[in-house]
C-alpha positions as CSV (number, residue, x, y, z in Angstrom):
1,X,78.3,170.3,-46.4
2,X,75.1,172.2,-45.5
3,X,72.9,171.1,-42.7
4,X,71.0,167.9,-43.6
5,X,67.3,167.8,-43.7
6,X,67.2,164.3,-42.1
7,X,69.6,162.7,-39.7
8,X,69.6,158.9,-39.2
9,X,71.1,157.6,-36.0
10,X,72.0,153.9,-35.6
11,X,73.6,152.1,-32.7
12,X,76.1,149.6,-33.8
13,X,76.8,147.1,-30.9
14,X,77.4,143.7,-32.5
15,X,76.0,144.7,-35.8
16,X,79.0,143.9,-38.0
17,X,77.1,141.4,-40.2
18,X,74.4,144.0,-41.0
19,X,76.0,147.4,-40.8
20,X,77.2,147.5,-44.5
21,X,73.7,146.7,-45.7
22,X,72.2,149.3,-43.4
23,X,74.6,152.0,-44.7
24,X,73.9,151.0,-48.3
25,X,70.2,151.3,-47.6
26,X,70.5,154.8,-46.4
27,X,72.8,155.7,-49.3
28,X,70.1,154.4,-51.7
29,X,67.6,157.0,-50.6
30,X,66.3,159.3,-53.3
31,X,67.0,162.4,-51.3
32,X,70.7,163.4,-50.9
33,X,70.4,165.8,-47.9
34,X,70.8,163.4,-45.1
35,X,73.4,162.4,-42.5
36,X,74.0,159.0,-41.0
37,X,75.5,158.9,-37.5
38,X,76.8,155.4,-36.5
39,X,77.2,155.2,-32.7
40,X,79.7,152.6,-31.5
41,X,81.0,151.9,-28.0
42,X,84.5,151.4,-29.4
43,X,84.7,147.7,-28.7
44,X,84.9,146.6,-32.3
45,X,87.6,147.5,-34.7
46,X,85.8,145.5,-37.4
47,X,82.8,147.8,-37.0
48,X,85.0,150.9,-37.5
49,X,86.6,149.4,-40.6
50,X,83.1,148.8,-42.1
51,X,82.2,152.5,-41.6
52,X,85.7,153.4,-42.9
53,X,84.8,151.9,-46.3
54,X,82.4,154.8,-46.7
55,X,84.9,157.5,-45.8
56,X,84.5,159.1,-49.2
57,X,80.9,160.0,-48.2
58,X,81.0,162.9,-45.7
59,X,77.4,162.3,-44.8
60,X,78.4,159.2,-42.8
61,X,79.9,159.8,-39.4
62,X,81.2,157.3,-36.9
63,X,80.9,158.4,-33.3
64,X,83.0,156.3,-31.0
């Protein structure tokens, strides 16, 4: 993957009910040259499993 034009950074503390929709919103952008970094403090395995659903998209990164 080449360097993205845009990087999105989202913190994810207690956002399990909303995180999937947030990721889907970024994925729906018309430009494809972006990166989404989800920052998690490591407290929630549920949050990590939500991000893991998008593991086929290398533009989405979980930082724990």
